[in-house]
Every structure is written in structure tokens, then in C-alpha cells.
MIDOSE-1310 file (N, C-alpha, C; in nm, 2 decimals, decimal comma, always signed):
residues 173
msgl	+0,06/-1,81/+0,60/+0,01/-1,74/+0,48/-0,12/-1,81/+0,43; -0,20/-1,74/+0,36/-0,33/-1,79/+0,32/-0,32/-1,86/+0,18; -0,21/-1,87/+0,12/-0,20/-1,92/-0,01/-0,22/-1,82/-0,12; -0,23/-1,69/-0,08/-0,26/-1,58/-0,17/-0,12/-1,52/-0,21
sgsa	-0,01/-1,57/-0,17/+0,12/-1,51/-0,19/+0,14/-1,47/-0,33; +0,18/-1,35/-0,36/+0,21/-1,30/-0,49/+0,10/-1,30/-0,58; -0,02/-1,29/-0,53/-0,14/-1,30/-0,61/-0,20/-1,17/-0,66; -0,14/-1,06/-0,63/-0,19/-0,93/-0,68/-0,18/-0,93/-0,83
vltt	-0,28/-0,87/-0,89/-0,29/-0,86/-1,04/-0,27/-0,72/-1,08; -0,17/-0,69/-1,17/-0,14/-0,56/-1,22/-0,20/-0,54/-1,36; -0,27/-0,43/-1,38/-0,32/-0,40/-1,51/-0,29/-0,25/-1,54; -0,30/-0,22/-1,67/-0,28/-0,08/-1,71/-0,40/-0,04/-1,80
psdt	-0,51/+0,00/-1,73/-0,64/+0,02/-1,81/-0,63/+0,15/-1,90; -0,53/+0,23/-1,87/-0,52/+0,35/-1,96/-0,37/+0,39/-1,96; -0,33/+0,48/-2,04/-0,19/+0,53/-2,05/-0,14/+0,59/-1,93; -0,23/+0,63/-1,84/-0,19/+0,71/-1,72/-0,23/+0,64/-1,59
eivm	-0,27/+0,51/-1,59/-0,31/+0,44/-1,47/-0,24/+0,30/-1,46; -0,21/+0,27/-1,33/-0,17/+0,14/-1,29/-0,27/+0,09/-1,19; -0,32/-0,03/-1,21/-0,42/-0,08/-1,11/-0,36/-0,22/-1,06; -0,36/-0,23/-0,93/-0,33/-0,36/-0,87/-0,44/-0,40/-0,78
tref	-0,48/-0,53/-0,79/-0,59/-0,58/-0,71/-0,54/-0,71/-0,64; -0,58/-0,72/-0,51/-0,54/-0,83/-0,43/-0,65/-0,86/-0,33; -0,68/-0,99/-0,30/-0,77/-1,03/-0,20/-0,70/-1,08/-0,08; -0,77/-1,05/+0,04/-0,72/-1,10/+0,17/-0,83/-1,17/+0,24
dapp	-0,78/-1,27/+0,32/-0,88/-1,35/+0,40/-0,90/-1,28/+0,53; -0,95/-1,16/+0,53/-0,97/-1,08/+0,65/-1,07/-0,97/+0,61; -1,15/-0,92/+0,70/-1,24/-0,81/+0,67/-1,17/-0,68/+0,64; -1,24/-0,59/+0,57/-1,18/-0,46/+0,54/-1,12/-0,38/+0,65
elvw	-1,19/-0,39/+0,77/-1,14/-0,32/+0,89/-1,00/-0,36/+0,92; -0,96/-0,48/+0,91/-0,83/-0,53/+0,95/-0,73/-0,49/+0,84; -0,77/-0,50/+0,71/-0,68/-0,46/+0,60/-0,65/-0,31/+0,61; -0,75/-0,23/+0,64/-0,74/-0,09/+0,66/-0,64/-0,06/+0,78
kawt	-0,66/-0,13/+0,89/-0,57/-0,11/+1,00/-0,42/-0,14/+0,96; -0,40/-0,25/+0,89/-0,26/-0,27/+0,84/-0,21/-0,16/+0,75; -0,30/-0,10/+0,67/-0,27/+0,00/+0,57/-0,24/+0,13/+0,63; -0,30/+0,16/+0,75/-0,30/+0,30/+0,81/-0,23/+0,31/+0,94
tpel	-0,19/+0,20/+1,01/-0,13/+0,21/+1,14/+0,03/+0,21/+1,12; +0,09/+0,32/+1,17/+0,24/+0,33/+1,14/+0,32/+0,21/+1,18; +0,29/+0,15/+1,29/+0,37/+0,03/+1,33/+0,35/-0,08/+1,23; +0,23/-0,10/+1,18/+0,21/-0,21/+1,09/+0,26/-0,17/+0,95
vsrw	+0,24/-0,05/+0,91/+0,29/+0,00/+0,78/+0,44/-0,02/+0,77; +0,51/+0,00/+0,89/+0,66/-0,01/+0,89/+0,70/-0,15/+0,87; +0,61/-0,25/+0,90/+0,64/-0,39/+0,87/+0,63/-0,43/+0,72; +0,53/-0,38/+0,65/+0,51/-0,42/+0,52/+0,56/-0,33/+0,41
wpgk	+0,56/-0,20/+0,43/+0,59/-0,11/+0,32/+0,72/-0,14/+0,25; +0,83/-0,17/+0,32/+0,96/-0,19/+0,25/+0,97/-0,33/+0,18; +0,86/-0,41/+0,20/+0,87/-0,54/+0,14/+0,99/-0,62/+0,20; +1,06/-0,68/+0,12/+1,18/-0,75/+0,16/+1,31/-0,68/+0,12
rgtm	+1,29/-0,55/+0,08/+1,40/-0,48/+0,02/+1,47/-0,38/+0,12; +1,43/-0,38/+0,24/+1,50/-0,29/+0,34/+1,42/-0,28/+0,47; +1,45/-0,17/+0,54/+1,38/-0,15/+0,67/+1,33/-0,01/+0,67; +1,22/+0,01/+0,74/+1,16/+0,14/+0,75/+1,23/+0,22/+0,85
krce	+1,27/+0,34/+0,81/+1,34/+0,44/+0,90/+1,24/+0,54/+0,95; +1,14/+0,58/+0,87/+1,05/+0,68/+0,92/+0,91/+0,64/+0,86; +0,81/+0,65/+0,94/+0,67/+0,63/+0,90/+0,58/+0,73/+0,97; +0,55/+0,83/+0,90/+0,47/+0,94/+0,96/+0,33/+0,94/+0,89
idlq	+0,23/+0,93/+0,96/+0,09/+0,93/+0,91/+0,00/+1,02/+0,99; -0,05/+1,13/+0,92/-0,15/+1,22/+0,98/-0,28/+1,19/+0,91; -0,35/+1,09/+0,95/-0,46/+1,03/+0,88/-0,59/+1,12/+0,90; -0,59/+1,23/+0,82/-0,70/+1,32/+0,81/-0,69/+1,39/+0,68
vggk	-0,81/+1,43/+0,62/-0,80/+1,50/+0,50/-0,72/+1,62/+0,51; -0,62/+1,64/+0,42/-0,52/+1,75/+0,42/-0,40/+1,71/+0,51; -0,41/+1,60/+0,58/-0,29/+1,55/+0,66/-0,18/+1,49/+0,56; -0,06/+1,50/+0,61/+0,05/+1,45/+0,54/+0,10/+1,31/+0,58
wryv	+0,17/+1,25/+0,49/+0,23/+1,12/+0,52/+0,37/+1,12/+0,46; +0,46/+1,05/+0,52/+0,60/+1,03/+0,47/+0,65/+0,90/+0,52; +0,71/+0,82/+0,42/+0,77/+0,69/+0,45/+0,91/+0,70/+0,39; +1,01/+0,66/+0,47/+1,15/+0,65/+0,43/+1,20/+0,51/+0,47
mets	+1,25/+0,44/+0,37/+1,31/+0,31/+0,40/+1,46/+0,32/+0,37; +1,54/+0,23/+0,44/+1,68/+0,21/+0,40/+1,69/+0,08/+0,33; +1,75/+0,08/+0,21/+1,76/-0,04/+0,13/+1,85/-0,14/+0,19; +1,82/-0,27/+0,17/+1,91/-0,38/+0,22/+2,04/-0,38/+0,14
eggy	+2,03/-0,35/+0,01/+2,15/-0,34/-0,07/+2,19/-0,20/-0,09; +2,31/-0,17/-0,04/+2,36/-0,03/-0,06/+2,33/+0,06/+0,06; +2,23/+0,03/+0,14/+2,20/+0,11/+0,26/+2,16/+0,25/+0,23; +2,10/+0,28/+0,11/+2,06/+0,42/+0,08/+1,92/+0,44/+0,12
evgf	+1,88/+0,56/+0,14/+1,74/+0,59/+0,18/+1,65/+0,62/+0,06; +1,53/+0,57/+0,07/+1,43/+0,60/-0,04/+1,31/+0,65/+0,03; +1,27/+0,77/-0,01/+1,16/+0,84/+0,06/+1,04/+0,87/-0,04; +0,92/+0,87/+0,02/+0,80/+0,90/-0,05/+0,72/+0,99/+0,05
hgey	+0,64/+1,08/-0,01/+0,55/+1,16/+0,08/+0,43/+1,20/+0,00; +0,33/+1,25/+0,07/+0,21/+1,29/+0,01/+0,11/+1,35/+0,11; -0,01/+1,37/+0,06/-0,12/+1,43/+0,13/-0,25/+1,35/+0,11; -0,32/+1,33/+0,22/-0,45/+1,26/+0,21/-0,56/+1,35/+0,16
reie	-0,63/+1,30/+0,06/-0,74/+1,38/-0,01/-0,88/+1,34/+0,03; -0,89/+1,20/+0,05/-1,03/+1,15/+0,09/-1,00/+1,03/+0,18; -1,08/+1,02/+0,28/-1,07/+0,91/+0,38/-1,21/+0,86/+0,42; -1,24/+0,74/+0,39/-1,36/+0,67/+0,43/-1,31/+0,54/+0,50
paek	-1,30/+0,55/+0,63/-1,24/+0,43/+0,70/-1,29/+0,30/+0,66; -1,19/+0,21/+0,63/-1,22/+0,07/+0,59/-1,29/+0,06/+0,46; -1,30/+0,17/+0,38/-1,36/+0,17/+0,25/-1,28/+0,23/+0,14; -1,22/+0,35/+0,17/-1,15/+0,42/+0,06/-1,05/+0,52/+0,12
lvnt	-0,93/+0,52/+0,06/-0,83/+0,61/+0,09/-0,77/+0,67/-0,03; -0,77/+0,80/-0,05/-0,71/+0,87/-0,16/-0,60/+0,96/-0,12; -0,49/+0,95/-0,18/-0,37/+1,04/-0,14/-0,28/+1,06/-0,26; -0,21/+1,17/-0,25/-0,10/+1,20/-0,34/+0,02/+1,12/-0,30
evfe	+0,11/+1,10/-0,40/+0,24/+1,03/-0,37/+0,35/+1,09/-0,45; +0,45/+1,13/-0,39/+0,57/+1,19/-0,46/+0,69/+1,10/-0,42; +0,76/+1,05/-0,52/+0,89/+0,98/-0,49/+0,99/+1,09/-0,48; +1,06/+1,09/-0,37/+1,15/+1,21/-0,34/+1,28/+1,20/-0,43
gapp	+1,30/+1,09/-0,50/+1,42/+1,09/-0,59/+1,38/+1,11/-0,74; +1,26/+1,14/-0,77/+1,21/+1,15/-0,90/+1,24/+1,29/-0,95; +1,25/+1,31/-1,08/+1,27/+1,45/-1,14/+1,14/+1,52/-1,11; +1,14/+1,65/-1,09/+1,02/+1,73/-1,06/+0,91/+1,72/-1,17
eaga	+0,95/+1,70/-1,29/+0,85/+1,69/-1,40/+0,77/+1,56/-1,38; +0,81/+1,46/-1,30/+0,73/+1,34/-1,28/+0,60/+1,38/-1,21; +0,61/+1,48/-1,12/+0,49/+1,52/-1,05/+0,44/+1,42/-0,95; +0,33/+1,45/-0,89/+0,27/+1,36/-0,79/+0,17/+1,26/-0,86
alnt	+0,18/+1,14/-0,81/+0,08/+1,04/-0,85/-0,04/+1,06/-0,75; -0,16/+1,01/-0,80/-0,28/+1,01/-0,72/-0,32/+0,87/-0,70; -0,32/+0,82/-0,57/-0,35/+0,68/-0,54/-0,49/+0,67/-0,48; -0,57/+0,59/-0,53/-0,70/+0,56/-0,48/-0,71/+0,41/-0,44
nvfe	-0,72/+0,39/-0,31/-0,72/+0,25/-0,26/-0,86/+0,22/-0,21; -0,93/+0,12/-0,27/-1,06/+0,08/-0,23/-1,06/-0,05/-0,16; -1,12/-0,06/-0,04/-1,12/-0,18/+0,05/-1,27/-0,23/+0,04; -1,29/-0,33/-0,04/-1,42/-0,38/-0,07/-1,45/-0,51/+0,00
aidg	-1,55/-0,52/+0,08/-1,59/-0,64/+0,15/-1,65/-0,74/+0,05; -1,60/-0,86/+0,05/-1,65/-0,96/-0,04/-1,69/-1,09/+0,05; -1,75/-1,18/-0,02/-1,80/-1,30/+0,05/-1,70/-1,36/+0,15; -1,75/-1,42/+0,26/-1,67/-1,49/+0,35/-1,58/-1,41/+0,44
grtr	-1,63/-1,28/+0,46/-1,55/-1,19/+0,55/-1,42/-1,15/+0,50; -1,41/-1,15/+0,37/-1,28/-1,12/+0,30/-1,28/-0,98/+0,24; -1,17/-0,94/+0,19/-1,15/-0,80/+0,13/-1,08/-0,81/+0,00; -1,14/-0,73/-0,09/-1,07/-0,71/-0,22/-1,01/-0,56/-0,21
ltmt	-0,88/-0,55/-0,22/-0,82/-0,42/-0,22/-0,78/-0,39/-0,37; -0,83/-0,27/-0,41/-0,80/-0,23/-0,55/-0,72/-0,10/-0,53; -0,60/-0,10/-0,58/-0,51/+0,02/-0,57/-0,49/+0,08/-0,71; -0,54/+0,20/-0,73/-0,52/+0,27/-0,86/-0,43/+0,38/-0,84
tsvg	-0,32/+0,38/-0,92/-0,23/+0,49/-0,93/-0,25/+0,57/-1,06; -0,28/+0,70/-1,05/-0,30/+0,78/-1,17/-0,18/+0,88/-1,18; -0,13/+0,89/-1,30/-0,01/+0,98/-1,32/-0,04/+1,07/-1,44; +0,05/+1,16/-1,47/+0,03/+1,26/-1,57/+0,06/+1,22/-1,71
skev	+0,13/+1,11/-1,73/+0,17/+1,07/-1,87/+0,20/+0,92/-1,87; +0,20/+0,87/-2,00/+0,24/+0,73/-2,02/+0,38/+0,71/-1,98; +0,47/+0,81/-2,01/+0,61/+0,80/-1,97/+0,63/+0,78/-1,82; +0,56/+0,85/-1,74/+0,57/+0,84/-1,60/+0,51/+0,71/-1,55
rdmi	+0,40/+0,66/-1,61/+0,34/+0,53/-1,58/+0,44/+0,42/-1,60; +0,50/+0,43/-1,72/+0,60/+0,32/-1,76/+0,73/+0,33/-1,68; +0,77/+0,45/-1,64/+0,88/+0,47/-1,55/+0,86/+0,40/-1,42; +0,74/+0,42/-1,36/+0,70/+0,36/-1,23/+0,70/+0,20/-1,24
igtg	+0,64/+0,15/-1,35/+0,64/+0,01/-1,37/+0,78/-0,04/-1,39; +0,86/+0,03/-1,45/+1,00/-0,01/-1,48/+1,09/-0,01/-1,36; +1,05/+0,05/-1,25/+1,13/+0,05/-1,13/+1,12/-0,09/-1,05; +1,04/-0,18/-1,10/+1,02/-0,30/-1,03/+0,91/-0,29/-0,92
metg	+0,83/-0,19/-0,93/+0,73/-0,16/-0,83/+0,64/-0,28/-0,81; +0,61/-0,36/-0,91/+0,52/-0,47/-0,90/+0,57/-0,57/-0,80; +0,70/-0,61/-0,81/+0,76/-0,71/-0,73/+0,76/-0,65/-0,58; +0,80/-0,53/-0,56/+0,80/-0,47/-0,43/+0,66/-0,47/-0,37
aqeg	+0,56/-0,43/-0,45/+0,42/-0,43/-0,40/+0,37/-0,57/-0,37; +0,41/-0,67/-0,45/+0,37/-0,81/-0,42/+0,43/-0,85/-0,28; +0,56/-0,81/-0,26/+0,62/-0,85/-0,13/+0,54/-0,78/-0,01; +0,51/-0,65/-0,03/+0,44/-0,58/+0,08/+0,30/-0,64/+0,10
ldii	+0,23/-0,67/+0,00/+0,10/-0,72/+0,01/+0,10/-0,86/+0,08; +0,20/-0,94/+0,05/+0,22/-1,07/+0,11/+0,24/-1,05/+0,26; +0,31/-0,95/+0,30/+0,34/-0,92/+0,44/+0,21/-0,87/+0,51; +0,13/-0,79/+0,44/+0,00/-0,75/+0,49/-0,09/-0,87/+0,51
deiv	-0,08/-0,97/+0,42/-0,15/-1,09/+0,44/-0,12/-1,16/+0,58; +0,01/-1,16/+0,61/+0,06/-1,22/+0,74/+0,01/-1,13/+0,85; +0,01/-1,00/+0,84/-0,03/-0,91/+0,95/-0,18/-0,93/+0,97; -0,27/-0,93/+0,87/-0,41/-0,95/+0,89/-0,44/-1,08/+0,95
aelt	-0,36/-1,19/+0,92/-0,38/-1,32/+0,98/-0,36/-1,31/+1,13; -0,25/-1,24/+1,17/-0,22/-1,21/+1,31/-0,33/-1,14/+1,38; -0,38/-1,03/+1,31/-0,49/-0,95/+1,37/-0,62/-1,03/+1,38; -0,65/-1,11/+1,28/-0,77/-1,20/+1,29/-0,76/-1,30/+1,41
aadr	-0,64/-1,36/+1,42/-0,62/-1,45/+1,53/-0,64/-1,38/+1,67; -0,58/-1,26/+1,68/-0,59/-1,18/+1,80/-0,74/-1,15/+1,83; -0,81/-1,11/+1,73/-0,95/-1,08/+1,75/-1,03/-1,20/+1,79; -1,00/-1,31/+1,73/-1,07/-1,44/+1,77/-1,04/-1,47/+1,92
asaa	-0,91/-1,46/+1,96/-0,87/-1,49/+2,09/-0,94/-1,40/+2,19; -0,95/-1,27/+2,16/-1,01/-1,18/+2,26/-1,16/-1,20/+2,26; -1,22/-1,25/+2,15/-1,37/-1,27/+2,15/-1,40/-1,40/+2,23; -1,30/-1,49/+2,24/-1,32/-1,62/+2,31/-1,31/-1,60/+2,46
t	-1,25/-1,49/+2,51/-1,24/-1,47/+2,65/-1,35/-1,39/+2,72
């Protein structure tokens, strides 16, 4: 690990937004790869709370995605799905997100993920979740999403370190 463990910062800039920001010691292309490759998403998305049962990604505008994990405690399934709205590889990914266990009035969140190249070949990932009301925003925060997100982002940190080492090894041959 790079020492960034648990370092994502959560803010609520408005009544309908949750923003998390995290830096990685890897270029945006590798963070993007970890964020959008089913085999890699399956490693980080459940955090330490379970195992991925399904990871479907149709990475194109209008394409659908669906993630289902089985929880470590209780063994129940938790599913999320959505649609990709905007894709700029290694720069920006915008998608809807629906928690399959939420009441219909919760609606879909809109997630905007920005992968920003910063000094030293590093990446600042800014994840903005926009929802329809303060109540839904607070409900999401109340689920413990910050802890789960921190766990997943820490695992992404491990994945991008592996990808960086593999890239260096292949460049040396």
C-alpha cells in the first residue's frame, strides 16, 4: 500500500450531493482500468464486506452495468445497477446508479467520476453522487457507504500498484 489507506475525503457541498476525493500513486489510465474492468471491479467493489457474485459492464454510452455482491455477514445479496451516460476514457465516467433494495421513491443517483492527472504521474479521483433530495443523500450516508467506499478505494490502491509494477516489468523487457 502507498500509505494512502483510508484517505478519501467525503464532503456534502449541497443538500443533494456527496463528493469523495482520493489520490492514487498511479496514472489515470491505470485507475480507470481498475474502475472499469470487470475482473478488477470484482476485487474492489465489495470492499471487505463480501464477495462479488455478478459484475456486468457494457462500457458504452447507453450501456448498462450491474453489480451484485454477497455479504460476509448473513450471506444476503446486495445489487446495484445503472446506465452509462458519458464516457471519456481515463478522464470522466458518468452513470446512473440504483440500489435494488431501495424504495422506488429514492430514484436513481447520478455518479460523476473524474480521473484527474496530477503531478508525479498520480491521479486525483473525484466521485460526485447527485440525488433528488437531502433525505436520500442522508440515507445513503447513513448506510455506512463512506466506510465501504474507503475499503474499496484502498483495494484499488493495491490493484493500481500491481498494474504499475506489471507495466514497469514489461517495459524493462
